[in-house]
C-alpha positions as CSV (number, residue, x, y, z in Angstrom):
1,M,122.7,50.9,-22.0
2,T,125.9,52.0,-20.2
3,A,126.4,55.5,-18.7
4,E,128.7,56.7,-21.5
5,P,126.4,56.1,-24.4
6,K,123.6,57.8,-22.5
7,L,125.8,60.8,-22.0
8,V,126.7,60.9,-25.6
9,A,123.1,60.5,-26.7
10,L,122.0,63.3,-24.4
11,Y,124.8,65.5,-25.8
12,R,123.7,64.8,-29.4
13,R,120.1,65.5,-28.5
14,F,120.9,69.0,-27.3
15,L,123.7,69.8,-29.7
16,P,121.4,71.7,-32.2
17,Q,120.5,74.1,-29.3
18,G,124.1,74.1,-28.1
19,Y,124.9,77.5,-29.7
20,W,122.0,79.2,-28.0
21,I,122.7,77.5,-24.6
22,V,126.3,78.6,-24.7
23,T,125.4,82.1,-25.7
24,L,122.8,82.4,-22.9
25,V,125.3,81.1,-20.3
26,A,127.9,83.5,-21.6
27,A,125.5,86.4,-21.5
28,F,124.3,85.6,-17.9
29,L,127.8,85.3,-16.5
30,R,128.8,88.6,-18.1
31,F,125.7,90.8,-17.6
32,Y,124.5,89.6,-14.2
33,N,124.9,92.5,-11.7
34,L,127.2,94.3,-14.1
35,G,127.0,97.6,-12.3
36,Y,128.7,96.1,-9.2
37,P,130.9,97.4,-7.8
38,K,129.9,101.0,-8.3
39,T,133.4,102.2,-8.3
40,L,136.1,102.7,-11.0
41,V,138.0,99.4,-10.9
42,F,141.7,99.2,-11.8
43,D,142.3,101.0,-15.2
44,E,138.7,102.0,-15.5
45,T,139.9,105.2,-13.9
46,Y,141.5,106.0,-17.2
47,Y,139.3,104.4,-19.9
48,V,135.9,105.3,-18.5
49,K,136.7,108.9,-17.8
50,D,138.7,109.3,-21.1
51,A,135.7,107.8,-22.9
52,W,133.3,110.3,-21.4
53,S,135.5,113.4,-22.1
54,L,136.2,112.0,-25.6
55,W,132.5,111.9,-26.2
56,R,131.9,115.4,-24.9
57,N,135.0,117.2,-26.4
58,G,136.1,115.0,-29.3
59,F,139.4,114.3,-27.5
60,E,140.5,112.8,-24.2
61,S,140.7,115.6,-21.6
62,A,142.4,116.2,-18.3
63,W,140.3,115.6,-15.2
64,Q,140.5,117.5,-11.9
65,T,142.0,115.9,-8.7
66,G,139.5,113.8,-6.9
67,A,137.4,113.2,-10.0
68,D,137.1,109.4,-9.3
69,A,135.2,109.9,-6.1
70,K,132.9,112.4,-7.7
71,F,132.4,110.3,-10.9
72,V,131.0,107.3,-9.0
73,T,128.4,109.6,-7.3
74,G,127.2,110.8,-10.7
75,D,129.2,114.1,-11.0
76,V,130.9,113.5,-14.3
77,S,131.7,117.1,-15.1
78,M,135.1,117.4,-13.5
79,F,137.0,117.7,-16.8
80,G,138.0,120.7,-18.9
81,H,139.0,121.4,-22.4
82,V,142.7,120.7,-22.1
83,G,143.9,117.6,-23.9
84,S,145.3,114.7,-21.9
85,F,148.3,112.6,-23.0
86,V,146.7,109.2,-23.8
87,V,148.7,106.2,-25.0
88,H,146.0,104.1,-26.8
89,P,144.1,105.0,-29.9
90,P,140.5,106.2,-29.5
91,L,138.2,103.5,-31.0
92,G,137.8,101.5,-27.8
93,K,136.9,104.5,-25.8
94,W,134.4,105.7,-28.4
95,L,132.7,102.3,-28.0
96,I,132.8,102.5,-24.2
97,A,131.3,106.0,-24.4
98,L,128.3,105.0,-26.6
99,P,126.2,103.4,-23.9
100,M,127.2,106.1,-21.4
101,A,125.8,108.7,-23.9
102,L,122.6,106.6,-24.5
103,F,121.8,105.7,-20.9
104,G,123.7,108.2,-18.8
105,P,127.3,108.1,-17.5
106,D,126.1,108.1,-13.8
107,N,125.2,104.4,-14.0
108,S,128.1,102.1,-13.5
109,W,126.6,99.4,-15.7
110,T,126.7,101.8,-18.6
111,W,130.5,102.1,-18.2
112,R,130.8,98.3,-18.7
113,L,128.0,97.6,-21.1
114,T,130.2,97.7,-24.2
115,V,132.8,95.2,-22.9
116,A,130.0,92.9,-21.8
117,I,128.4,93.0,-25.2
118,F,131.8,92.4,-26.9
119,G,132.7,89.7,-24.4
120,T,129.4,87.8,-25.1
121,A,129.7,88.3,-28.9
122,A,133.3,87.0,-28.7
123,V,131.9,83.6,-27.4
124,V,129.5,83.5,-30.4
125,L,132.3,84.5,-32.8
126,L,134.6,81.8,-31.3
127,M,132.0,79.1,-32.1
128,L,131.8,80.4,-35.7
129,V,135.5,80.4,-36.0
130,A,135.8,76.9,-34.6
131,K,133.1,75.6,-36.9
132,Q,134.7,77.2,-40.0
133,L,138.1,76.0,-39.0
134,T,137.3,72.4,-38.2
135,G,133.9,71.7,-39.7
136,S,132.7,70.3,-36.4
137,R,129.7,71.7,-34.7
138,S,130.4,69.7,-31.5
139,L,133.9,71.2,-31.3
140,A,132.5,74.7,-31.8
141,V,130.0,74.3,-29.0
142,L,132.6,72.8,-26.7
143,A,135.1,75.7,-27.4
144,G,132.3,78.3,-26.9
145,G,131.3,76.6,-23.7
146,L,134.8,76.6,-22.3
147,M,135.2,80.3,-23.2
148,A,131.8,81.1,-21.7
149,I,132.6,79.8,-18.3
150,D,136.3,80.8,-18.0
151,G,136.9,83.4,-15.3
152,H,139.6,85.3,-17.2
153,A,137.2,85.9,-20.1
154,I,134.3,86.6,-17.7
155,V,136.2,89.3,-15.7
156,L,137.6,91.0,-18.8
157,S,134.0,91.2,-20.0
158,R,132.8,92.8,-16.8
159,I,135.5,95.5,-16.3
160,S,135.8,98.4,-18.8
161,L,139.2,97.8,-20.2
162,L,140.3,97.8,-23.8
163,D,141.7,94.3,-24.1
164,G,138.4,92.4,-24.5
165,I,137.4,94.7,-27.4
166,L,140.8,94.2,-29.0
167,M,140.4,90.5,-28.7
168,F,137.0,90.6,-30.4
169,F,138.3,92.4,-33.5
170,A,141.4,90.2,-33.7
171,L,139.2,87.1,-33.6
172,L,136.8,88.7,-36.2
173,A,139.8,89.3,-38.5
174,F,140.8,85.7,-38.1
175,Y,137.2,84.6,-39.1
176,F,137.3,86.7,-42.2
177,L,140.8,85.3,-42.9
178,L,139.3,81.8,-42.9
179,L,136.5,82.8,-45.2
180,D,139.0,84.4,-47.6
181,R,141.1,81.2,-47.7
182,A,138.0,79.2,-48.6
183,W,137.0,81.8,-51.2
184,A,140.5,81.9,-52.7
185,R,140.8,78.1,-52.8
186,V,137.7,77.8,-55.0
187,R,139.1,80.3,-57.5
188,Y,142.5,78.7,-57.6
189,Q,140.9,75.4,-58.3
190,L,139.0,77.0,-61.2
191,M,142.3,78.4,-62.5
192,A,143.9,74.9,-62.3
193,V,141.0,73.3,-64.2
194,R,141.1,75.9,-66.9
195,G,144.9,75.8,-67.1
196,K,145.2,79.5,-66.4
197,S,147.0,81.7,-63.8
198,G,147.0,85.3,-62.7
199,V,145.9,87.6,-59.9
200,I,142.6,87.4,-58.0
201,W,141.3,90.9,-57.2
202,N,137.8,89.9,-56.1
203,R,138.7,89.3,-52.4
204,P,135.8,90.8,-50.3
205,W,136.7,88.7,-47.2
206,L,140.3,89.9,-47.4
207,V,139.2,93.5,-47.3
208,A,136.9,92.7,-44.4
209,C,139.9,91.1,-42.6
210,A,141.9,94.3,-43.1
211,L,139.0,96.4,-41.8
212,A,138.8,94.3,-38.7
213,L,142.6,94.4,-38.2
214,G,142.4,98.2,-38.5
215,A,139.7,98.3,-35.8
216,A,141.9,96.1,-33.6
217,T,144.8,98.4,-34.0
218,S,142.5,101.4,-33.4
219,V,141.8,100.0,-29.9
220,K,145.4,99.1,-28.9
221,W,148.6,99.0,-30.9
222,S,149.0,95.3,-30.2
223,G,146.4,94.8,-32.9
224,L,149.4,95.5,-35.3
225,Y,150.9,92.1,-34.2
226,F,147.9,90.3,-35.5
227,A,148.1,92.3,-38.8
228,L,151.7,91.3,-39.3
229,F,151.2,87.6,-38.5
230,Y,148.0,87.3,-40.6
231,G,149.6,89.1,-43.4
232,L,152.7,86.8,-43.4
233,Y,150.4,83.8,-43.4
234,I,148.5,85.1,-46.4
235,V,151.7,85.5,-48.4
236,V,152.9,82.0,-47.5
237,S,149.5,80.4,-48.0
238,E,149.1,81.9,-51.5
239,L,152.5,80.6,-52.5
240,L,152.0,77.1,-51.2
241,H,148.5,76.8,-52.6
242,R,149.4,77.9,-56.1
243,R,152.4,75.5,-56.1
244,R,150.2,72.6,-54.8
245,L,147.8,73.1,-57.7
246,G,150.5,73.3,-60.2
247,L,149.5,76.7,-61.5
248,K,151.7,78.3,-64.2
249,H,154.1,80.9,-63.0
250,W,153.1,80.1,-59.4
251,L,156.1,81.7,-57.8
252,S,156.1,85.0,-59.6
253,D,152.3,85.3,-59.6
254,A,152.2,84.7,-55.8
255,L,155.2,86.8,-54.7
256,A,154.8,89.6,-57.1
257,G,151.3,89.8,-58.6
258,Q,149.1,88.4,-55.8
259,T,151.1,89.8,-52.9
260,L,151.0,93.3,-54.5
261,A,147.3,93.0,-55.1
262,N,146.6,91.9,-51.5
263,L,148.6,94.9,-50.3
264,V,146.5,97.2,-52.5
265,L,143.3,95.6,-51.1
266,M,144.3,95.5,-47.5
267,V,146.6,98.4,-46.6
268,P,144.3,101.3,-47.5
269,A,141.4,99.7,-45.7
270,Y,143.5,99.0,-42.7
271,L,144.9,102.6,-42.5
272,L,141.5,104.2,-43.3
273,V,139.9,102.6,-40.2
274,Y,142.8,103.5,-38.0
275,L,142.9,107.1,-39.2
276,A,139.1,107.4,-38.9
277,S,139.4,106.5,-35.2
278,W,141.3,109.7,-34.7
279,T,138.7,111.9,-36.3
280,G,137.7,113.6,-33.1
281,W,141.3,114.6,-32.4
282,I,141.8,115.7,-36.0
283,V,138.7,117.9,-36.4
284,T,139.0,119.6,-33.0
285,S,141.8,121.8,-31.7
286,G,142.1,120.9,-28.1
287,G,143.6,117.4,-28.2
288,W,147.0,116.7,-26.8
289,D,149.7,118.2,-29.0
290,R,147.1,118.9,-31.7
291,N,148.7,122.2,-32.6
292,S,152.4,121.3,-31.9
293,R,153.2,121.3,-35.6
294,S,152.2,123.3,-38.7
295,N,149.4,120.9,-39.6
296,W,147.3,118.0,-38.1
297,W,149.2,115.3,-40.0
298,E,152.6,116.3,-38.6
299,S,151.1,116.8,-35.2
300,L,149.6,113.3,-35.3
301,I,152.9,111.7,-36.3
302,Y,154.7,113.6,-33.5
303,Y,152.0,112.4,-31.0
304,H,152.5,108.8,-32.2
305,Q,156.2,109.1,-31.6
306,Q,155.5,110.2,-28.0
307,I,153.2,107.2,-27.5
308,Y,155.8,104.8,-28.9
309,N,158.4,106.2,-26.5
310,F,156.1,105.8,-23.6
311,H,155.3,102.1,-24.4
312,V,158.9,101.0,-25.0
313,N,160.1,102.8,-21.8
314,L,157.3,101.7,-19.5
315,H,159.2,100.1,-16.5
316,T,157.2,101.3,-13.6
317,P,157.0,98.6,-10.9
318,H,153.6,97.1,-10.2
319,S,152.7,94.4,-7.8
320,Y,150.7,92.5,-10.4
321,A,153.0,93.0,-13.3
322,S,154.1,89.6,-14.8
323,N,156.6,88.1,-17.2
324,P,154.8,86.8,-20.3
325,L,156.7,83.5,-19.8
326,T,154.2,82.8,-17.0
327,W,151.0,83.7,-18.9
328,L,150.4,80.3,-20.5
329,F,150.1,78.6,-17.0
330,M,148.5,81.7,-15.4
331,G,151.4,82.5,-13.1
332,R,150.3,85.9,-11.9
333,P,146.6,86.7,-12.5
334,V,145.6,90.3,-11.7
335,A,143.4,91.2,-8.7
336,F,141.5,94.0,-10.2
337,W,139.6,94.9,-7.0
338,Y,139.7,94.0,-3.3
339,E,137.8,95.3,-0.4
340,S,137.5,94.3,3.2
341,S,133.9,93.8,4.2
342,T,131.7,93.5,7.3
343,C,131.0,89.9,8.2
344,P,128.0,88.1,9.6
345,P,128.3,87.1,13.3
346,N,130.7,84.3,14.1
347,V,132.6,84.8,10.9
348,N,136.2,86.0,11.3
349,G,137.0,88.4,8.5
350,C,135.3,88.9,5.1
351,S,136.3,90.4,1.8
352,A,135.1,91.1,-1.7
353,A,137.5,90.6,-4.6
354,I,137.5,90.5,-8.4
355,D,140.3,88.3,-9.5
356,A,141.0,87.6,-13.2
357,I,141.9,84.0,-12.4
358,G,141.1,81.8,-15.3
359,N,139.6,78.4,-14.6
360,P,142.7,76.4,-13.7
361,F,141.5,73.2,-15.3
362,I,140.9,75.1,-18.6
363,W,144.2,77.0,-18.6
364,W,146.4,74.1,-17.5
365,G,144.5,71.8,-19.9
366,A,145.1,74.3,-22.7
367,L,148.8,74.3,-22.0
368,A,149.0,70.5,-22.3
369,A,147.0,70.8,-25.5
370,L,149.4,73.4,-26.8
371,L,152.3,71.1,-26.3
372,Y,150.5,68.3,-28.2
373,L,149.6,70.7,-31.0
374,L,153.2,71.8,-31.4
375,Y,154.5,68.3,-31.5
376,S,151.7,67.1,-33.9
377,Y,152.1,70.1,-36.2
378,I,155.9,69.6,-36.5
379,K,155.3,66.0,-37.3
380,R,152.3,66.2,-39.7
381,R,152.1,69.9,-40.8
382,D,148.3,69.8,-40.4
383,R,146.7,73.0,-41.7
384,T,144.0,73.3,-39.0
385,Q,146.6,72.9,-36.2
386,G,148.8,75.5,-37.9
387,L,146.0,78.0,-38.0
388,I,145.3,77.5,-34.3
389,L,148.9,78.1,-33.6
390,L,149.0,81.1,-35.9
391,G,146.3,82.9,-33.9
392,L,148.0,82.0,-30.6
393,A,151.4,83.1,-31.8
394,A,150.1,86.4,-33.0
395,G,148.6,87.2,-29.6
396,Y,151.4,85.8,-27.5
397,L,154.9,85.7,-29.1
398,P,155.4,89.5,-29.6
399,W,155.1,90.0,-25.9
400,L,158.2,87.9,-25.3
401,T,160.2,90.8,-26.7
402,Y,158.9,93.0,-23.9
403,M,159.8,90.9,-20.8
404,Q,161.4,93.9,-19.0
405,R,158.3,96.1,-19.6
406,T,155.4,96.6,-17.1
407,I,152.9,94.2,-18.6
408,F,150.1,92.0,-17.2
409,Q,148.6,88.6,-17.4
410,F,145.2,89.9,-18.6
411,Y,146.8,90.8,-21.9
412,A,146.5,87.1,-22.5
413,I,142.8,87.7,-23.4
414,D,144.1,88.5,-26.9
415,F,145.1,84.9,-27.5
416,E,142.7,83.1,-25.2
417,P,140.2,82.2,-27.9
418,F,142.9,80.3,-29.8
419,Y,144.2,78.7,-26.6
420,I,140.7,77.4,-26.0
421,I,140.1,76.2,-29.5
422,G,143.3,74.3,-29.2
423,L,142.1,72.6,-26.0
424,A,138.7,71.7,-27.6
425,Y,140.5,70.4,-30.7
426,V,142.8,68.1,-28.7
427,L,139.9,66.9,-26.6
428,R,138.0,65.9,-29.8
429,V,141.1,64.1,-31.1
430,L,141.4,62.1,-27.9
431,W,137.7,61.3,-28.0
432,Y,137.7,59.9,-31.5
433,R,141.2,58.3,-31.6
434,E,141.1,56.7,-28.2
435,R,137.7,55.0,-28.3
436,E,138.6,52.2,-25.9
437,S,141.3,53.9,-23.9
438,R,141.1,55.6,-20.5
439,W,141.6,59.0,-22.1
440,R,138.1,58.8,-23.7
441,H,136.5,57.8,-20.4
442,A,138.3,60.7,-18.6
443,I,137.1,63.5,-20.9
444,P,133.5,63.7,-19.5
445,F,134.9,63.7,-16.0
446,Y,137.3,66.5,-17.0
447,L,134.5,68.6,-18.5
448,V,132.3,68.1,-15.4
449,S,135.2,69.1,-13.2
450,V,135.7,72.3,-15.3
451,C,132.1,73.3,-14.8
452,L,132.2,72.6,-11.1
453,L,135.4,74.6,-10.7
454,S,133.8,77.6,-12.5
455,V,131.0,77.5,-10.0
456,F,133.6,77.4,-7.2
457,Y,135.4,80.5,-8.5
458,L,132.3,82.5,-9.5
459,D,132.2,84.6,-6.3
460,L,135.8,85.8,-7.1
461,W,134.8,86.7,-10.7
462,W,131.7,88.6,-9.7
463,G,133.3,90.2,-6.7
464,F,130.8,89.0,-4.0
465,V,131.5,89.2,-0.3
466,T,132.9,86.0,1.1
467,P,134.7,84.9,4.3
468,Y,138.4,85.5,4.1
469,W,139.2,81.8,4.4
470,F,136.9,81.1,1.4
471,W,138.8,83.6,-0.7
472,L,142.1,82.2,0.5
473,I,141.4,78.6,-0.6
474,H,141.0,79.8,-4.2
475,M,144.6,81.0,-4.2
476,W,146.1,77.7,-5.4
477,A,149.4,79.2,-6.2
478,G,149.8,80.9,-2.9
479,S,151.6,84.3,-3.0
480,F,151.9,84.2,-6.8
481,W,148.1,84.6,-7.0
482,I,147.5,86.8,-3.9
């Protein structure tokens, strides 16, 4: 028996356990030594402290000068009862605060426990999405495995920022969207068989999608982009499916009746979740601008106007800011933390760094896969390819309108799950379509290389002390990555 069939046989033997293996790998890479470094890394200085004051006061509060240094020593009391101007909705910070309240805010691992849980859960959810989308368990395991060992996803699951939480809810909404499409197709087919038409009100997965989108927007406003893209897809999908089945009055029922019904089902659920996330600010009196108007509703609207003005006018220079045109090939990954360190004897210079550098073989492979998907979708209009591109477009395209703003590569975590599903999809296409070609023989070597490269970069994702020269040889793009 040749080496390739042995490899395939081994893969098939362990495929039923693949979900568990991938989940355990993802959890280990995200939870191991989670409390290191015991310092507020990058924007943790905002989100962790805001989370704690939000938990204690019901609103984000202003902290005293020098609070960071005190906070890491366990003194978490240097905030008052004066509201602080915060530019993101509260849900993500409520979630970050929960482990701090349960296990104590003086432990750095409790600051990051929420993002580690959501980061691991996102890998599991990605496998569910891939399986629902393609019907292939092997593709689901492959996609989950790639996400589990990618450095960009690992780092964003080990530092207490909001973006990984937003990504989870956006991906969860996509999963519910897929379930709704399957649910609706069955009911449309029954309509076609019975020669009837009309509006479907029984859409539990559509409501679940709206709730998840509301949660995503309650973490960061960029969740709104997913709501808009998914909503537009639902309208178009309803229209095309009714026409394909030849339902009576398909145009008017889709555009007027069903679209209106979907809005009635989705919009209140979406807004309810978003408004509920502001409960602490609403029921207390000390939040930023809480009493600037005659009632809480007008004050909340005015607060949102200020948040909007902040976001659209954010042009503060930052050494790690990047143009979104560079995100797909990882042009400027963010160094979240860097510290010079004492070296062993005979070692010239050491450092510890946490760099959100994705596995280059995954990201550059995903870019090639994206180009293939775009070409193939234009040529064949394949539904699965279109859905992968939908998720990617929702997380990426809106940022192209903000190219002059101060934005960062790590925002790409929002669309990374779809980027990776696209890569896994194309690898599977090559495997089955090119049975005798060199492409098929290259795929196992590519995947082994991906795993080895993740091992090579692991010290930079976990922030371990390394000789300076070892850190430097990871900077493949030179000054663009340093």
